[in-house]
Backbone bond lengths (Angstrom), bond angles and torsions (degrees), N, CA, C in turn:
res aa  C-N    CA-C-N  psi(-1)  N-CA   C-N-CA  omega(-1)  CA-C   N-CA-C  phi
1 M - - - 1.454 - - 1.522 111.56 -
2 F 1.357 117.30 -29.66 1.458 120.36 -177.43 1.523 112.05 -62.20
3 I 1.322 118.62 -32.50 1.468 121.38 178.60 1.518 109.89 -61.33
4 F 1.307 115.76 -40.71 1.459 119.81 -178.71 1.526 110.91 -69.69
5 Q 1.324 117.02 -33.59 1.459 120.29 176.94 1.515 111.19 -66.61
6 V 1.321 116.93 -37.81 1.468 121.32 177.76 1.519 110.10 -61.76
7 L 1.312 116.04 -34.42 1.464 120.43 -177.92 1.525 112.96 -71.07
8 L 1.309 117.89 -16.20 1.467 119.23 -179.54 1.521 111.44 -55.24
9 S 1.321 117.00 -43.94 1.466 119.59 -179.17 1.520 111.62 -76.99
10 I 1.304 117.72 -31.90 1.466 121.03 -177.63 1.523 111.45 -80.49
11 N 1.317 117.20 -36.11 1.459 122.30 -171.35 1.533 111.40 -103.69
12 N 1.332 117.35 36.40 1.467 123.25 177.27 1.524 113.25 53.07
13 G 1.328 116.70 39.24 1.454 120.64 175.38 1.517 114.84 82.60
14 K 1.310 118.75 -1.21 1.466 121.58 179.96 1.524 108.96 -92.66
15 V 1.308 116.39 133.12 1.458 120.75 179.40 1.525 108.71 -87.85
16 A 1.327 115.57 134.03 1.463 120.15 178.42 1.521 109.39 -69.34
17 R 1.322 116.18 148.29 1.454 120.51 -177.63 1.518 112.95 -87.01
18 S 1.317 118.41 -18.47 1.456 119.99 -178.24 1.521 110.03 -147.92
19 T 1.322 114.61 166.49 1.461 119.95 176.55 1.521 110.08 -62.39
20 A 1.314 116.89 -38.38 1.462 120.65 178.73 1.522 110.96 -62.09
21 E 1.311 116.24 -42.14 1.462 120.79 178.21 1.524 110.54 -64.09
22 A 1.325 116.49 -41.73 1.464 120.99 178.89 1.522 110.51 -63.62
23 F 1.326 116.38 -45.18 1.462 119.99 179.59 1.521 110.60 -64.03
24 A 1.322 117.65 -37.81 1.465 121.25 179.54 1.524 111.41 -60.21
25 V 1.324 116.78 -38.27 1.469 120.71 178.23 1.526 109.71 -63.21
26 F 1.336 116.53 -47.39 1.455 120.38 178.86 1.526 111.22 -64.02
27 Y 1.319 116.48 -41.30 1.462 121.18 -179.77 1.530 110.52 -59.10
28 E 1.318 116.66 -49.00 1.464 120.22 -179.24 1.525 111.70 -60.58
29 Q 1.315 116.97 -36.40 1.452 120.66 -177.97 1.531 112.37 -76.82
30 Y 1.323 118.08 -39.84 1.467 120.87 -170.63 1.524 115.49 -103.23
31 M 1.308 119.63 -16.88 1.453 119.89 -177.47 1.531 112.47 -58.40
32 P 1.341 120.30 -47.12 1.475 118.49 179.50 1.533 112.77 -60.92
33 K 1.321 117.70 -37.92 1.465 120.92 -179.89 1.527 111.08 -68.60
34 V 1.328 116.38 -42.59 1.460 120.17 179.40 1.528 109.33 -64.48
35 F 1.320 117.21 -42.28 1.469 120.32 178.94 1.523 110.69 -61.45
36 R 1.344 117.21 -46.03 1.473 119.38 -179.74 1.529 111.17 -62.26
37 Y 1.328 116.90 -38.96 1.461 120.91 177.85 1.527 110.26 -61.68
38 I 1.319 116.44 -48.83 1.464 120.47 -179.45 1.529 110.12 -66.01
39 R 1.320 116.89 -41.31 1.475 121.59 -179.48 1.521 110.65 -63.84
40 F 1.304 117.27 -30.98 1.460 121.84 177.93 1.524 110.11 -66.05
41 R 1.345 116.64 -31.19 1.467 121.50 -178.25 1.523 112.80 -95.99
42 I 1.336 116.93 -27.21 1.467 122.61 -178.57 1.519 107.47 -114.92
43 T 1.302 117.44 120.84 1.456 119.33 -173.90 1.526 113.61 -80.92
44 E 1.331 117.52 -23.07 1.458 119.82 179.95 1.530 109.41 -81.78
45 K 1.317 116.28 118.60 1.463 121.16 -174.65 1.529 112.38 -60.47
46 D 1.332 117.32 -44.54 1.468 120.67 -178.93 1.526 111.46 -61.63
47 L 1.324 116.61 -41.58 1.454 120.53 178.64 1.531 110.84 -66.62
48 A 1.331 116.25 -39.81 1.472 120.12 177.44 1.530 110.48 -61.74
49 E 1.327 117.05 -40.47 1.464 120.99 177.27 1.528 110.58 -63.79
50 D 1.329 116.63 -43.14 1.465 120.86 179.30 1.528 111.12 -62.56
51 L 1.327 116.07 -44.60 1.469 119.33 -179.76 1.528 111.60 -66.84
52 T 1.334 116.92 -34.87 1.465 119.90 175.54 1.526 109.96 -62.64
53 S 1.314 116.29 -40.92 1.471 120.38 176.86 1.525 111.09 -61.54
54 V 1.325 116.19 -41.46 1.465 120.48 178.94 1.529 110.18 -61.91
55 V 1.324 116.62 -42.35 1.471 120.91 179.19 1.523 110.22 -57.93
56 F 1.320 116.77 -49.01 1.463 119.05 -176.91 1.523 112.30 -74.34
57 E 1.310 117.49 -25.56 1.466 119.70 173.58 1.539 109.43 -66.53
58 K 1.341 115.86 -45.15 1.466 120.07 176.85 1.534 110.60 -61.71
59 A 1.329 115.65 -43.65 1.467 119.96 -179.27 1.518 111.04 -63.08
60 L 1.327 117.15 -40.85 1.464 120.60 -179.43 1.520 110.95 -64.70
61 T 1.337 117.37 -42.05 1.464 119.28 -178.61 1.526 111.98 -68.66
62 K 1.323 117.39 -26.59 1.464 121.11 -179.54 1.534 113.10 -106.81
63 F 1.325 117.76 8.49 1.459 121.81 -172.98 1.521 112.68 -59.39
64 T 1.314 117.57 -37.40 1.461 119.83 -178.10 1.520 112.11 -70.84
65 T 1.344 118.13 -14.66 1.463 121.08 178.33 1.529 111.94 -92.83
66 Y 1.318 117.89 -6.86 1.466 121.55 179.63 1.527 109.68 -66.70
67 T 1.326 116.23 129.51 1.462 120.90 176.81 1.520 109.48 -124.95
68 P 1.324 117.13 119.99 1.465 120.53 -177.07 1.528 113.24 -65.86
69 E 1.330 118.11 -16.72 1.459 119.95 178.10 1.518 111.17 -69.23
70 K 1.330 117.33 -28.33 1.468 121.54 -178.84 1.516 112.04 -82.22
71 A 1.324 117.32 -40.55 1.462 121.18 -177.81 1.519 109.51 -164.02
72 T 1.324 115.50 156.40 1.458 119.13 175.82 1.526 108.82 -68.79
73 F 1.325 116.28 162.69 1.456 118.96 -179.62 1.525 110.32 -62.83
74 S 1.328 118.07 -39.68 1.463 119.76 -179.32 1.527 110.91 -61.87
75 T 1.324 117.41 -40.58 1.460 120.26 177.48 1.520 110.17 -63.20
76 W 1.323 116.55 -44.62 1.457 121.94 -178.78 1.528 111.33 -62.05
77 I 1.326 117.12 -48.54 1.471 120.32 -175.93 1.536 110.91 -69.71
78 F 1.336 117.61 -35.78 1.462 119.11 179.28 1.525 112.25 -75.51
79 R 1.308 117.67 -24.92 1.472 118.60 171.55 1.517 109.73 -67.70
80 I 1.316 116.58 -40.29 1.467 119.94 176.04 1.524 109.61 -62.18
81 A 1.337 116.82 -44.37 1.472 120.61 -179.95 1.528 110.83 -62.93
82 R 1.309 116.28 -44.02 1.463 120.58 -179.53 1.526 110.50 -63.29
83 N 1.332 117.27 -45.11 1.458 120.69 178.96 1.524 111.86 -65.20
84 T 1.317 116.87 -35.10 1.468 121.11 176.87 1.527 110.00 -64.24
85 L 1.326 117.08 -42.74 1.468 120.65 177.07 1.532 111.05 -63.67
86 I 1.319 116.57 -43.75 1.465 119.96 178.87 1.524 109.85 -59.90
87 D 1.329 117.05 -45.16 1.467 121.16 177.49 1.524 110.89 -59.87
88 H 1.321 116.56 -42.57 1.470 120.55 179.45 1.524 110.95 -62.08
89 F 1.336 116.97 -46.96 1.458 120.34 -178.68 1.526 111.45 -64.81
90 R 1.325 116.71 -37.64 1.466 119.82 177.21 1.522 110.40 -64.42
91 A 1.324 115.87 -45.28 1.464 120.24 -177.51 1.518 111.72 -65.52
92 S 1.306 117.06 -35.79 1.461 119.87 -177.29 1.523 112.07 -88.25
93 S 1.344 117.07 -5.45 1.462 122.94 179.12 1.523 113.31 56.89
94 R 1.319 116.78 25.77 1.455 120.22 179.08 1.513 111.58 -97.10
95 G 1.315 117.19 -18.16 1.448 119.47 -174.62 1.510 110.28 74.23
96 S 1.287 116.38 -176.52 1.458 122.05 -177.82 1.524 109.93 -92.02
97 T 1.327 116.23 78.15 1.460 120.17 -177.45 1.509 110.44 -119.92
98 V 1.303 114.57 161.83 1.454 121.32 176.89 1.517 107.54 -98.19
99 Q 1.309 117.14 128.67 1.452 121.37 178.62 1.517 110.11 -73.74
100 L 1.321 117.06 130.79 1.456 120.51 -179.25 1.521 112.34 -97.37
101 D 1.319 117.29 -16.41 1.452 119.46 -174.64 1.528 113.12 -103.09
102 E 1.322 115.98 28.76 1.460 119.25 -178.85 1.530 110.95 -75.65
103 A 1.305 115.64 154.85 1.459 120.35 174.64 1.515 108.06 -77.27
104 I 1.301 116.73 122.88 1.465 122.15 -178.89 1.522 109.07 -78.34
105 E 1.339 114.49 130.11 1.456 118.78 176.10 1.516 108.96 -74.44
106 H 1.309 117.45 135.92 1.453 120.97 -179.40 1.516 109.65 -80.38
107 A 1.314 115.24 132.66 1.451 121.61 -171.30 1.521 113.58 -71.42
108 N 1.288 118.20 -61.83 1.454 120.65 -169.53 1.520 109.42 -142.94
109 D 1.309 116.86 136.51 1.464 120.31 179.11 1.517 112.39 -68.25
110 D 1.347 116.89 -18.73 1.455 120.69 -179.66 1.524 112.33 -77.09
111 E 1.315 117.89 -13.12 1.456 121.02 -179.22 1.526 110.39 -75.28
112 S 1.315 114.71 146.87 1.458 119.68 176.19 1.524 108.61 -74.89
113 P 1.316 117.98 161.71 1.467 120.16 177.20 1.536 111.63 -57.32
114 E 1.330 116.45 -35.33 1.461 119.87 178.62 1.525 111.09 -64.80
115 E 1.352 116.82 -45.11 1.466 120.90 178.83 1.521 110.81 -63.16
116 T 1.322 116.87 -40.02 1.460 121.32 178.79 1.518 110.45 -64.24
117 A 1.327 117.35 -42.63 1.464 121.41 179.24 1.527 111.32 -64.49
118 I 1.325 117.06 -41.68 1.468 120.98 178.98 1.525 110.13 -64.61
119 A 1.329 116.72 -44.96 1.473 120.46 179.39 1.528 110.64 -62.55
120 S 1.317 117.55 -41.66 1.466 121.31 178.81 1.519 110.81 -63.12
121 E 1.316 116.81 -42.65 1.461 120.92 179.09 1.530 111.08 -65.67
122 E 1.328 116.69 -40.28 1.464 120.12 177.81 1.525 110.97 -63.95
123 Q 1.326 117.14 -40.49 1.471 120.50 178.05 1.523 110.42 -64.58
124 R 1.314 116.79 -42.28 1.466 121.00 178.80 1.526 110.48 -61.78
125 M 1.323 116.67 -44.46 1.455 120.50 -179.57 1.537 111.14 -67.31
126 L 1.324 116.83 -38.97 1.461 119.73 177.59 1.522 110.27 -62.06
127 R 1.319 117.50 -43.47 1.473 120.51 177.71 1.528 110.69 -62.39
128 Q 1.325 116.21 -38.24 1.459 119.68 178.10 1.537 109.78 -65.87
129 C 1.323 117.08 -41.81 1.472 120.81 177.01 1.527 110.58 -62.64
130 I 1.324 117.43 -41.88 1.470 121.45 178.81 1.523 110.64 -63.37
131 S 1.329 116.72 -37.00 1.470 119.73 -179.15 1.525 111.75 -65.60
132 R 1.328 118.21 -19.74 1.469 122.00 178.40 1.532 112.52 -80.77
133 L 1.317 117.08 -13.28 1.461 120.76 178.34 1.523 109.75 -73.53
134 S 1.320 115.85 159.42 1.461 119.84 175.94 1.530 109.06 -69.54
135 P 1.320 118.36 160.10 1.472 120.21 178.18 1.532 112.48 -56.37
136 G 1.321 117.85 -39.02 1.467 120.94 178.66 1.517 112.33 -65.01
137 E 1.326 115.78 -40.77 1.466 119.82 177.98 1.530 110.63 -65.96
138 R 1.342 116.64 -41.72 1.472 120.20 177.95 1.524 110.66 -62.23
139 E 1.331 116.37 -39.28 1.467 121.00 179.75 1.526 110.37 -61.90
140 I 1.333 116.18 -47.35 1.466 120.28 -178.64 1.522 110.85 -66.89
141 I 1.332 117.88 -40.87 1.473 121.57 176.26 1.524 109.69 -60.25
142 S 1.334 117.22 -42.70 1.472 121.18 179.50 1.516 111.92 -62.90
143 L 1.319 116.66 -44.20 1.462 120.07 -179.54 1.525 111.15 -68.66
144 K 1.326 117.44 -39.21 1.461 121.12 -177.26 1.526 111.47 -71.20
145 F 1.319 116.96 -51.19 1.459 119.95 -173.11 1.531 113.30 -97.97
146 G 1.325 117.33 -26.76 1.457 119.91 177.30 1.516 112.45 -80.88
147 A 1.333 116.01 -41.69 1.466 120.73 -176.17 1.523 112.59 -104.91
148 D 1.318 118.45 -0.99 1.473 123.03 -179.79 1.525 112.07 54.74
149 M 1.319 116.51 40.04 1.458 120.55 -179.73 1.527 110.11 -87.67
150 T 1.331 115.63 153.39 1.452 121.15 174.62 1.531 108.49 -80.43
151 N 1.327 115.85 165.23 1.464 119.37 177.29 1.526 111.15 -59.88
152 R 1.321 117.02 -37.41 1.468 120.97 179.05 1.532 110.68 -64.27
153 Q 1.326 117.30 -42.43 1.466 120.38 178.54 1.529 110.93 -65.64
154 I 1.328 116.48 -40.64 1.464 120.44 177.81 1.523 109.69 -62.81
155 A 1.323 116.68 -44.24 1.458 121.28 178.94 1.526 111.08 -58.04
156 G 1.332 116.29 -44.24 1.458 120.10 178.49 1.515 112.54 -64.39
157 T 1.312 116.18 -38.67 1.459 120.99 -179.56 1.518 111.54 -68.34
158 L 1.330 116.66 -41.43 1.463 120.86 -175.38 1.524 113.57 -93.35
159 G 1.336 116.93 -10.45 1.455 119.99 179.70 1.523 113.49 73.12
160 I 1.339 116.28 34.15 1.467 121.24 176.14 1.527 108.34 -125.92
161 S 1.329 116.86 172.22 1.464 119.55 -176.92 1.531 111.51 -77.86
162 D 1.340 115.58 156.97 1.470 121.71 176.77 1.518 110.75 -57.29
163 S 1.324 116.20 -44.13 1.462 119.38 -177.35 1.522 111.36 -66.69
164 N 1.328 117.19 -34.92 1.463 120.60 177.11 1.528 110.22 -64.81
165 V 1.328 116.84 -41.17 1.459 120.62 176.42 1.528 109.81 -59.22
166 G 1.338 116.40 -46.10 1.455 120.77 -179.40 1.516 112.76 -60.71
167 V 1.321 116.44 -42.81 1.471 120.84 -179.95 1.531 110.49 -65.94
168 I 1.318 116.68 -47.29 1.471 120.27 -179.66 1.522 110.07 -62.52
169 L 1.326 116.81 -43.62 1.454 121.26 179.52 1.529 111.15 -62.36
170 F 1.324 116.76 -45.05 1.463 121.26 179.34 1.529 110.64 -59.20
171 R 1.322 116.27 -47.54 1.467 120.56 -178.57 1.527 111.86 -66.44
172 A 1.333 116.75 -39.55 1.465 120.25 -179.98 1.526 110.54 -65.88
173 V 1.320 117.32 -43.86 1.464 120.41 179.39 1.525 109.89 -65.27
174 R 1.323 117.18 -38.79 1.461 121.01 177.89 1.535 110.01 -62.49
175 K 1.339 117.64 -42.59 1.471 121.13 176.87 1.530 110.60 -61.37
176 L 1.332 115.60 -44.85 1.462 119.40 -179.63 1.525 111.22 -62.06
177 R 1.330 116.64 -44.83 1.468 120.30 178.42 1.517 111.33 -59.59
178 S 1.320 115.61 -44.73 1.459 120.80 -178.78 1.526 110.80 -64.16
179 D 1.333 117.05 -48.76 1.473 120.86 178.90 1.518 111.29 -61.22
180 F 1.325 115.25 -45.85 1.466 119.69 -176.49 1.526 110.54 -68.38
181 A 1.329 117.66 -39.88 1.468 121.15 178.59 1.522 109.59 -65.06
182 G 1.335 117.68 -39.01 1.466 121.30 177.38 1.508 111.03 -61.77
183 W 1.310 117.76 -39.22 1.447 121.39 178.89 1.535 110.59 -67.15
184 R 1.326 117.09 -43.39 1.470 120.94 -177.52 1.522 112.40 -67.10
185 N 1.353 116.62 -26.90 1.466 120.04 -178.71 1.518 112.80 -84.89
186 E 1.325 116.93 -7.88 1.482 119.98 -179.31 1.508 111.26 -72.45
């Protein structure tokens, strides 16, 4: 019954009639964020989609065991996503790295070939700068900008304090700015 009570605030005060209905509400709200988080860490779109499916399959099978007293739903689902990524990296023996040789998606057909080339080069350099960050910094950057999570949500997901998230995020962004600015000035 507690799952349905949690939905009162999310579902405009309407109580879901079934566990499937309750899960569907959470799925619609969190699937895009989970996908962006995974896509931020996995450069292959098809693989990111597959891993997102695995996350929600795991969440669905364990949905009845979710208790909001222990953690918010976002913390719970992103822990599943994070653990799924860790399992994937272990299985593939690649570790938690950023792929540098990915095919860059072209932004807009209205861009000139020169603009497209510059944007592609900037994306490549940004990925290279991100790969220089520590695994913890990459994780926080992924959760913040890939999943649009707040510092409090990141803290809950990673089991660290809000202020620690803020400090790590500040330092990581400062490193990225410095590296990226150094590249642009060359």
